[in-house]
Structures are given as structure tokens and as C-alpha cells.
PDB file of N, H, CA, C and O in Angstrom:
ATOM      1  N   UNK A   1      35.691  -2.732 -22.353  1.00  0.00           N
ATOM      2  CA  UNK A   1      34.623  -2.531 -21.570  1.00  0.00           C
ATOM      3  C   UNK A   1      34.404  -2.429 -20.607  1.00  0.00           C
ATOM      4  O   UNK A   1      34.858  -3.217 -19.777  1.00  0.00           O
ATOM      5  N   UNK A   2      33.443  -1.203 -20.211  1.00  0.00           N
ATOM      6  H   UNK A   2      33.073  -0.564 -20.885  1.00  0.00           H
ATOM      7  CA  UNK A   2      33.513  -0.850 -18.954  1.00  0.00           C
ATOM      8  C   UNK A   2      32.450  -1.593 -17.971  1.00  0.00           C
ATOM      9  O   UNK A   2      31.269  -1.598 -18.318  1.00  0.00           O
ATOM     10  N   UNK A   3      32.816  -2.186 -16.822  1.00  0.00           N
ATOM     11  H   UNK A   3      33.775  -2.182 -16.541  1.00  0.00           H
ATOM     12  CA  UNK A   3      31.760  -2.683 -16.009  1.00  0.00           C
ATOM     13  C   UNK A   3      30.637  -1.911 -15.449  1.00  0.00           C
ATOM     14  O   UNK A   3      30.738  -0.696 -15.619  1.00  0.00           O
ATOM     15  N   UNK A   4      29.634  -2.307 -14.847  1.00  0.00           N
ATOM     16  H   UNK A   4      29.552  -3.294 -14.709  1.00  0.00           H
ATOM     17  CA  UNK A   4      28.818  -1.595 -14.792  1.00  0.00           C
ATOM     18  C   UNK A   4      27.896  -2.158 -13.192  1.00  0.00           C
ATOM     19  O   UNK A   4      27.257  -3.202 -13.064  1.00  0.00           O
ATOM     20  N   UNK A   5      28.099  -1.165 -12.236  1.00  0.00           N
ATOM     21  H   UNK A   5      28.618  -0.317 -12.340  1.00  0.00           H
ATOM     22  CA  UNK A   5      27.409  -1.676 -11.175  1.00  0.00           C
ATOM     23  C   UNK A   5      26.045  -1.243 -11.136  1.00  0.00           C
ATOM     24  O   UNK A   5      25.617  -0.115 -11.383  1.00  0.00           O
ATOM     25  N   UNK A   6      25.375  -2.323 -10.777  1.00  0.00           N
ATOM     26  H   UNK A   6      25.722  -3.239 -10.575  1.00  0.00           H
ATOM     27  CA  UNK A   6      23.852  -2.486 -10.544  1.00  0.00           C
ATOM     28  C   UNK A   6      23.411  -2.429  -9.128  1.00  0.00           C
ATOM     29  O   UNK A   6      24.147  -3.163  -8.469  1.00  0.00           O
ATOM     30  N   UNK A   7      22.523  -1.865  -8.403  1.00  0.00           N
ATOM     31  H   UNK A   7      21.924  -1.269  -8.938  1.00  0.00           H
ATOM     32  CA  UNK A   7      22.226  -1.997  -6.974  1.00  0.00           C
ATOM     33  C   UNK A   7      20.679  -1.876  -7.250  1.00  0.00           C
ATOM     34  O   UNK A   7      20.123  -1.007  -7.921  1.00  0.00           O
ATOM     35  N   UNK A   8      20.075  -2.994  -6.550  1.00  0.00           N
ATOM     36  H   UNK A   8      20.526  -3.700  -6.004  1.00  0.00           H
ATOM     37  CA  UNK A   8      18.914  -3.021  -6.485  1.00  0.00           C
ATOM     38  C   UNK A   8      18.154  -2.407  -5.125  1.00  0.00           C
ATOM     39  O   UNK A   8      18.862  -2.130  -4.157  1.00  0.00           O
ATOM     40  N   UNK A   9      16.823  -2.213  -5.064  1.00  0.00           N
ATOM     41  H   UNK A   9      16.248  -2.438  -5.850  1.00  0.00           H
ATOM     42  CA  UNK A   9      16.102  -1.908  -3.639  1.00  0.00           C
ATOM     43  C   UNK A   9      14.861  -2.319  -3.802  1.00  0.00           C
ATOM     44  O   UNK A   9      14.039  -1.787  -4.547  1.00  0.00           O
ATOM     45  N   UNK A  10      14.674  -3.341  -3.068  1.00  0.00           N
ATOM     46  H   UNK A  10      15.343  -3.773  -2.462  1.00  0.00           H
ATOM     47  CA  UNK A  10      13.167  -4.234  -3.740  1.00  0.00           C
ATOM     48  C   UNK A  10      11.747  -2.930  -2.491  1.00  0.00           C
ATOM     49  O   UNK A  10      11.766  -2.500  -1.337  1.00  0.00           O
ATOM     50  N   UNK A  11      10.918  -2.842  -3.526  1.00  0.00           N
ATOM     51  H   UNK A  11      10.903  -3.191  -4.463  1.00  0.00           H
ATOM     52  CA  UNK A  11      10.038  -2.228  -3.087  1.00  0.00           C
ATOM     53  C   UNK A  11       8.721  -2.950  -3.163  1.00  0.00           C
ATOM     54  O   UNK A  11       8.800  -4.033  -3.743  1.00  0.00           O
ATOM     55  N   UNK A  12       7.376  -2.573  -2.661  1.00  0.00           N
ATOM     56  H   UNK A  12       7.313  -1.693  -2.189  1.00  0.00           H
ATOM     57  CA  UNK A  12       6.008  -2.825  -2.899  1.00  0.00           C
ATOM     58  C   UNK A  12       5.523  -1.853  -3.693  1.00  0.00           C
ATOM     59  O   UNK A  12       4.519  -2.077  -4.369  1.00  0.00           O
ATOM     60  N   UNK A  13       6.170  -0.614  -3.732  1.00  0.00           N
ATOM     61  H   UNK A  13       6.986  -0.432  -3.183  1.00  0.00           H
ATOM     62  CA  UNK A  13       5.421   0.384  -4.350  1.00  0.00           C
ATOM     63  C   UNK A  13       6.450   1.164  -5.434  1.00  0.00           C
ATOM     64  O   UNK A  13       7.176   2.016  -4.921  1.00  0.00           O
ATOM     65  N   UNK A  14       6.559   0.982  -6.668  1.00  0.00           N
ATOM     66  H   UNK A  14       5.970   0.290  -7.084  1.00  0.00           H
ATOM     67  CA  UNK A  14       7.723   1.723  -7.478  1.00  0.00           C
ATOM     68  C   UNK A  14       7.230   3.180  -7.194  1.00  0.00           C
ATOM     69  O   UNK A  14       7.873   4.023  -6.568  1.00  0.00           O
ATOM     70  N   UNK A  15       5.758   3.382  -7.855  1.00  0.00           N
ATOM     71  H   UNK A  15       5.236   2.697  -8.364  1.00  0.00           H
ATOM     72  CA  UNK A  15       5.148   4.893  -8.083  1.00  0.00           C
ATOM     73  C   UNK A  15       5.386   5.690  -7.094  1.00  0.00           C
ATOM     74  O   UNK A  15       5.525   6.913  -7.141  1.00  0.00           O
ATOM     75  N   UNK A  16       5.452   4.735  -5.849  1.00  0.00           N
ATOM     76  H   UNK A  16       5.339   3.742  -5.811  1.00  0.00           H
ATOM     77  CA  UNK A  16       5.624   5.799  -4.521  1.00  0.00           C
ATOM     78  C   UNK A  16       7.257   6.665  -4.652  1.00  0.00           C
ATOM     79  O   UNK A  16       7.517   7.867  -4.594  1.00  0.00           O
ATOM     80  N   UNK A  17       8.157   5.443  -4.850  1.00  0.00           N
ATOM     81  H   UNK A  17       7.946   4.467  -4.898  1.00  0.00           H
ATOM     82  CA  UNK A  17       9.378   5.862  -4.735  1.00  0.00           C
ATOM     83  C   UNK A  17      10.057   6.431  -6.096  1.00  0.00           C
ATOM     84  O   UNK A  17      11.146   6.971  -5.904  1.00  0.00           O
ATOM     85  N   UNK A  18       9.583   6.402  -7.483  1.00  0.00           N
ATOM     86  H   UNK A  18       8.698   5.963  -7.639  1.00  0.00           H
ATOM     87  CA  UNK A  18      10.156   7.217  -8.417  1.00  0.00           C
ATOM     88  C   UNK A  18      10.479   8.604  -8.153  1.00  0.00           C
ATOM     89  O   UNK A  18      11.593   9.129  -8.170  1.00  0.00           O
ATOM     90  N   UNK A  19       9.072   9.254  -7.846  1.00  0.00           N
ATOM     91  H   UNK A  19       8.167   8.828  -7.833  1.00  0.00           H
ATOM     92  CA  UNK A  19       9.294  11.095  -7.907  1.00  0.00           C
ATOM     93  C   UNK A  19      10.707  11.091  -6.682  1.00  0.00           C
ATOM     94  O   UNK A  19      11.317  12.151  -6.548  1.00  0.00           O
ATOM     95  N   UNK A  20      11.013  10.224  -6.094  1.00  0.00           N
ATOM     96  H   UNK A  20      10.517   9.362  -6.203  1.00  0.00           H
ATOM     97  CA  UNK A  20      12.265  10.594  -5.137  1.00  0.00           C
ATOM     98  C   UNK A  20      13.586  10.466  -5.895  1.00  0.00           C
ATOM     99  O   UNK A  20      14.485  11.306  -5.945  1.00  0.00           O
ATOM    100  N   UNK A  21      13.557   9.684  -6.272  1.00  0.00           N
ATOM    101  H   UNK A  21      12.827   9.002  -6.230  1.00  0.00           H
ATOM    102  CA  UNK A  21      14.629   9.104  -7.331  1.00  0.00           C
ATOM    103  C   UNK A  21      14.710  10.139  -8.317  1.00  0.00           C
ATOM    104  O   UNK A  21      15.586  11.004  -8.323  1.00  0.00           O
ATOM    105  N   UNK A  22      13.463  10.003  -9.438  1.00  0.00           N
ATOM    106  H   UNK A  22      12.751   9.300  -9.434  1.00  0.00           H
ATOM    107  CA  UNK A  22      14.312  10.446 -10.562  1.00  0.00           C
ATOM    108  C   UNK A  22      13.656  12.296 -10.575  1.00  0.00           C
ATOM    109  O   UNK A  22      14.133  12.982 -11.479  1.00  0.00           O
ATOM    110  N   UNK A  23      12.716  12.948  -9.694  1.00  0.00           N
ATOM    111  H   UNK A  23      12.328  12.391  -8.960  1.00  0.00           H
ATOM    112  CA  UNK A  23      12.654  14.097  -9.515  1.00  0.00           C
ATOM    113  C   UNK A  23      13.571  14.725  -8.352  1.00  0.00           C
ATOM    114  O   UNK A  23      14.390  15.608  -8.606  1.00  0.00           O
ATOM    115  N   UNK A  24      13.400  14.268  -7.207  1.00  0.00           N
ATOM    116  H   UNK A  24      12.735  13.550  -7.000  1.00  0.00           H
ATOM    117  CA  UNK A  24      14.330  14.507  -6.282  1.00  0.00           C
ATOM    118  C   UNK A  24      16.185  14.405  -6.496  1.00  0.00           C
ATOM    119  O   UNK A  24      16.955  15.346  -6.300  1.00  0.00           O
ATOM    120  N   UNK A  25      16.490  13.309  -6.844  1.00  0.00           N
ATOM    121  H   UNK A  25      15.865  12.545  -7.004  1.00  0.00           H
ATOM    122  CA  UNK A  25      17.953  12.936  -6.752  1.00  0.00           C
ATOM    123  C   UNK A  25      18.380  13.411  -8.372  1.00  0.00           C
ATOM    124  O   UNK A  25      19.490  13.732  -8.798  1.00  0.00           O
ATOM    125  N   UNK A  26      17.244  13.339  -8.992  1.00  0.00           N
ATOM    126  H   UNK A  26      16.342  13.079  -8.646  1.00  0.00           H
ATOM    127  CA  UNK A  26      18.046  13.807 -10.731  1.00  0.00           C
ATOM    128  C   UNK A  26      18.369  12.398 -11.239  1.00  0.00           C
ATOM    129  O   UNK A  26      19.151  12.355 -12.189  1.00  0.00           O
ATOM    130  N   UNK A  27      17.983  11.450 -10.852  1.00  0.00           N
ATOM    131  H   UNK A  27      17.348  11.484 -10.081  1.00  0.00           H
ATOM    132  CA  UNK A  27      18.276  10.098 -12.022  1.00  0.00           C
ATOM    133  C   UNK A  27      17.159  10.210 -13.298  1.00  0.00           C
ATOM    134  O   UNK A  27      16.008  10.639 -13.376  1.00  0.00           O
ATOM    135  N   UNK A  28      18.065   9.627 -14.206  1.00  0.00           N
ATOM    136  H   UNK A  28      19.000   9.279 -14.143  1.00  0.00           H
ATOM    137  CA  UNK A  28      17.058   9.351 -15.483  1.00  0.00           C
ATOM    138  C   UNK A  28      16.215   8.105 -15.227  1.00  0.00           C
ATOM    139  O   UNK A  28      16.469   7.450 -14.216  1.00  0.00           O
ATOM    140  N   UNK A  29      15.225   7.709 -16.053  1.00  0.00           N
ATOM    141  H   UNK A  29      15.019   8.240 -16.874  1.00  0.00           H
ATOM    142  CA  UNK A  29      14.463   6.666 -16.208  1.00  0.00           C
ATOM    143  C   UNK A  29      15.324   6.028 -17.434  1.00  0.00           C
ATOM    144  O   UNK A  29      15.145   6.543 -18.538  1.00  0.00           O
ATOM    145  N   UNK A  30      16.223   4.973 -17.332  1.00  0.00           N
ATOM    146  H   UNK A  30      16.369   4.554 -16.436  1.00  0.00           H
ATOM    147  CA  UNK A  30      16.904   4.251 -18.494  1.00  0.00           C
ATOM    148  C   UNK A  30      15.926   3.075 -19.038  1.00  0.00           C
ATOM    149  O   UNK A  30      15.759   2.884 -20.242  1.00  0.00           O
ATOM    150  N   UNK A  31      15.344   2.365 -18.098  1.00  0.00           N
ATOM    151  H   UNK A  31      15.479   2.521 -17.119  1.00  0.00           H
ATOM    152  CA  UNK A  31      14.753   1.399 -18.655  1.00  0.00           C
ATOM    153  C   UNK A  31      13.415   0.696 -17.548  1.00  0.00           C
ATOM    154  O   UNK A  31      13.492   0.785 -16.323  1.00  0.00           O
ATOM    155  N   UNK A  32      12.588   0.217 -18.061  1.00  0.00           N
ATOM    156  H   UNK A  32      12.525   0.145 -19.057  1.00  0.00           H
ATOM    157  CA  UNK A  32      11.443  -0.595 -17.117  1.00  0.00           C
ATOM    158  C   UNK A  32      11.237  -1.519 -17.745  1.00  0.00           C
ATOM    159  O   UNK A  32      11.373  -1.743 -18.948  1.00  0.00           O
ATOM    160  N   UNK A  33      10.658  -2.495 -16.377  1.00  0.00           N
ATOM    161  H   UNK A  33      10.548  -2.313 -15.399  1.00  0.00           H
ATOM    162  CA  UNK A  33      10.347  -3.748 -17.013  1.00  0.00           C
ATOM    163  C   UNK A  33       8.656  -3.979 -16.415  1.00  0.00           C
ATOM    164  O   UNK A  33       8.326  -3.182 -15.536  1.00  0.00           O
ATOM    165  N   UNK A  34       7.756  -4.862 -16.785  1.00  0.00           N
ATOM    166  H   UNK A  34       8.024  -5.509 -17.498  1.00  0.00           H
ATOM    167  CA  UNK A  34       6.922  -5.251 -16.094  1.00  0.00           C
ATOM    168  C   UNK A  34       6.971  -6.885 -16.247  1.00  0.00           C
ATOM    169  O   UNK A  34       7.446  -7.466 -17.223  1.00  0.00           O
ATOM    170  N   UNK A  35       6.409  -7.494 -15.137  1.00  0.00           N
ATOM    171  H   UNK A  35       6.023  -7.022 -14.344  1.00  0.00           H
ATOM    172  CA  UNK A  35       6.286  -8.931 -15.079  1.00  0.00           C
ATOM    173  C   UNK A  35       7.464  -9.733 -15.225  1.00  0.00           C
ATOM    174  O   UNK A  35       7.067 -10.897 -15.265  1.00  0.00           O
ATOM    175  N   UNK A  36       8.458  -9.707 -15.304  1.00  0.00           N
ATOM    176  H   UNK A  36       8.780  -8.761 -15.271  1.00  0.00           H
ATOM    177  CA  UNK A  36       9.880 -10.278 -15.449  1.00  0.00           C
ATOM    178  C   UNK A  36      10.167 -11.125 -14.323  1.00  0.00           C
ATOM    179  O   UNK A  36      10.833 -10.858 -13.323  1.00  0.00           O
ATOM    180  N   UNK A  37       9.476 -12.347 -14.677  1.00  0.00           N
ATOM    181  H   UNK A  37       8.935 -12.564 -15.489  1.00  0.00           H
ATOM    182  CA  UNK A  37       9.559 -13.588 -13.399  1.00  0.00           C
ATOM    183  C   UNK A  37       9.054 -13.248 -12.430  1.00  0.00           C
ATOM    184  O   UNK A  37       9.549 -13.441 -11.319  1.00  0.00           O
ATOM    185  N   UNK A  38       7.789 -12.577 -12.667  1.00  0.00           N
ATOM    186  H   UNK A  38       7.387 -12.420 -13.569  1.00  0.00           H
ATOM    187  CA  UNK A  38       6.751 -11.940 -11.474  1.00  0.00           C
ATOM    188  C   UNK A  38       7.560 -10.683 -11.051  1.00  0.00           C
ATOM    189  O   UNK A  38       7.233 -10.340  -9.916  1.00  0.00           O
ATOM    190  N   UNK A  39       8.395  -9.987 -11.534  1.00  0.00           N
ATOM    191  H   UNK A  39       8.661 -10.267 -12.457  1.00  0.00           H
ATOM    192  CA  UNK A  39       8.730  -8.719 -11.309  1.00  0.00           C
ATOM    193  C   UNK A  39       8.681  -7.736 -11.705  1.00  0.00           C
ATOM    194  O   UNK A  39       9.366  -7.739 -12.727  1.00  0.00           O
ATOM    195  N   UNK A  40       8.156  -6.533 -11.494  1.00  0.00           N
ATOM    196  H   UNK A  40       7.600  -6.530 -10.663  1.00  0.00           H
ATOM    197  CA  UNK A  40       8.390  -5.165 -12.378  1.00  0.00           C
ATOM    198  C   UNK A  40       9.389  -4.202 -11.647  1.00  0.00           C
ATOM    199  O   UNK A  40       9.413  -3.964 -10.440  1.00  0.00           O
ATOM    200  N   UNK A  41      10.154  -3.731 -12.558  1.00  0.00           N
ATOM    201  H   UNK A  41      10.135  -3.924 -13.539  1.00  0.00           H
ATOM    202  CA  UNK A  41      11.252  -2.443 -12.023  1.00  0.00           C
ATOM    203  C   UNK A  41      11.324  -1.803 -12.936  1.00  0.00           C
ATOM    204  O   UNK A  41      10.626  -1.909 -13.945  1.00  0.00           O
ATOM    205  N   UNK A  42      12.239  -0.980 -12.725  1.00  0.00           N
ATOM    206  H   UNK A  42      12.806  -0.894 -11.906  1.00  0.00           H
ATOM    207  CA  UNK A  42      12.629   0.661 -12.857  1.00  0.00           C
ATOM    208  C   UNK A  42      14.262   0.988 -12.842  1.00  0.00           C
ATOM    209  O   UNK A  42      14.830   1.294 -11.794  1.00  0.00           O
ATOM    210  N   UNK A  43      14.999   0.884 -14.199  1.00  0.00           N
ATOM    211  H   UNK A  43      14.537   0.635 -15.051  1.00  0.00           H
ATOM    212  CA  UNK A  43      16.652   1.266 -14.121  1.00  0.00           C
ATOM    213  C   UNK A  43      16.584   2.651 -13.759  1.00  0.00           C
ATOM    214  O   UNK A  43      15.635   3.337 -14.137  1.00  0.00           O
ATOM    215  N   UNK A  44      17.651   3.191 -12.955  1.00  0.00           N
ATOM    216  H   UNK A  44      18.422   2.634 -12.648  1.00  0.00           H
ATOM    217  CA  UNK A  44      17.815   4.651 -12.628  1.00  0.00           C
ATOM    218  C   UNK A  44      19.196   4.823 -12.844  1.00  0.00           C
ATOM    219  O   UNK A  44      19.993   3.934 -12.545  1.00  0.00           O
ATOM    220  N   UNK A  45      19.553   5.923 -13.354  1.00  0.00           N
ATOM    221  H   UNK A  45      18.905   6.645 -13.597  1.00  0.00           H
ATOM    222  CA  UNK A  45      20.837   6.233 -13.551  1.00  0.00           C
ATOM    223  C   UNK A  45      21.128   7.755 -14.368  1.00  0.00           C
ATOM    224  O   UNK A  45      20.403   8.714 -14.633  1.00  0.00           O
ATOM    225  N   UNK A  46      22.118   7.537 -14.535  1.00  0.00           N
ATOM    226  H   UNK A  46      22.707   6.758 -14.320  1.00  0.00           H
ATOM    227  CA  UNK A  46      22.613   8.603 -15.748  1.00  0.00           C
ATOM    228  C   UNK A  46      23.024   7.929 -16.579  1.00  0.00           C
ATOM    229  O   UNK A  46      23.536   6.818 -16.434  1.00  0.00           O
ATOM    230  N   UNK A  47      22.782   8.761 -17.965  1.00  0.00           N
ATOM    231  H   UNK A  47      22.366   9.663 -18.083  1.00  0.00           H
ATOM    232  CA  UNK A  47      23.107   7.794 -19.368  1.00  0.00           C
ATOM    233  C   UNK A  47      24.433   8.048 -19.419  1.00  0.00           C
ATOM    234  O   UNK A  47      24.938   9.126 -19.106  1.00  0.00           O
ATOM    235  N   UNK A  48      25.234   6.733 -19.947  1.00  0.00           N
ATOM    236  H   UNK A  48      24.823   5.858 -20.201  1.00  0.00           H
ATOM    237  CA  UNK A  48      26.452   6.397 -20.102  1.00  0.00           C
ATOM    238  C   UNK A  48      27.447   6.332 -18.827  1.00  0.00           C
ATOM    239  O   UNK A  48      28.663   6.215 -18.979  1.00  0.00           O
ATOM    240  N   UNK A  49      26.764   6.426 -17.424  1.00  0.00           N
ATOM    241  H   UNK A  49      25.776   6.521 -17.301  1.00  0.00           H
ATOM    242  CA  UNK A  49      27.334   6.333 -16.504  1.00  0.00           C
ATOM    243  C   UNK A  49      27.547   4.752 -16.091  1.00  0.00           C
ATOM    244  O   UNK A  49      26.750   3.903 -16.491  1.00  0.00           O
ATOM    245  N   UNK A  50      28.838   4.367 -15.143  1.00  0.00           N
ATOM    246  H   UNK A  50      29.485   5.056 -14.818  1.00  0.00           H
ATOM    247  CA  UNK A  50      28.749   3.078 -14.854  1.00  0.00           C
ATOM    248  C   UNK A  50      28.124   2.829 -13.388  1.00  0.00           C
ATOM    249  O   UNK A  50      28.623   2.434 -12.334  1.00  0.00           O
ATOM    250  N   UNK A  51      26.733   3.251 -13.785  1.00  0.00           N
ATOM    251  H   UNK A  51      26.327   3.571 -14.641  1.00  0.00           H
ATOM    252  CA  UNK A  51      26.143   2.543 -12.484  1.00  0.00           C
ATOM    253  C   UNK A  51      24.866   2.559 -12.604  1.00  0.00           C
ATOM    254  O   UNK A  51      24.459   3.649 -13.005  1.00  0.00           O
ATOM    255  N   UNK A  52      23.640   1.378 -12.319  1.00  0.00           N
ATOM    256  H   UNK A  52      23.971   0.493 -11.993  1.00  0.00           H
ATOM    257  CA  UNK A  52      22.232   1.565 -12.413  1.00  0.00           C
ATOM    258  C   UNK A  52      21.706   1.446 -11.267  1.00  0.00           C
ATOM    259  O   UNK A  52      22.116   0.442 -10.684  1.00  0.00           O
ATOM    260  N   UNK A  53      20.790   2.195 -10.557  1.00  0.00           N
ATOM    261  H   UNK A  53      20.457   3.011 -11.030  1.00  0.00           H
ATOM    262  CA  UNK A  53      19.870   1.678  -9.566  1.00  0.00           C
ATOM    263  C   UNK A  53      18.481   1.449  -9.899  1.00  0.00           C
ATOM    264  O   UNK A  53      17.707   1.008  -9.049  1.00  0.00           O
TER     265      UNK A  53
END
């Protein structure tokens, strides 16, 4: 099993940051969640890569 590094960046406006990471840096949206214990989030990265942002 390959370990996966996950780095979280808190924000109050995911929609404003998503174009930078997805379109500007070329990351793929791997998963999204809404209202998980009061938090929303987007997991970005490259499919199969050992990291998630």
C-alpha cells in the first residue's frame, strides 16, 4: 500500500480558489463533500498520484 499525503488549505470561499488550482495549476477534482461535520471541501490532485490537496 502506498501512503497518500493530504494537505488541507482552509478557505471561506472554495468557488474562488477552485479555478486557480484546477484550471491554473492543472489539478483534477478527485472528490467533493458538503456539510461533513459542518465543513465543505474539494479534494484535488492527479489521479493515482500519492498526494491530495
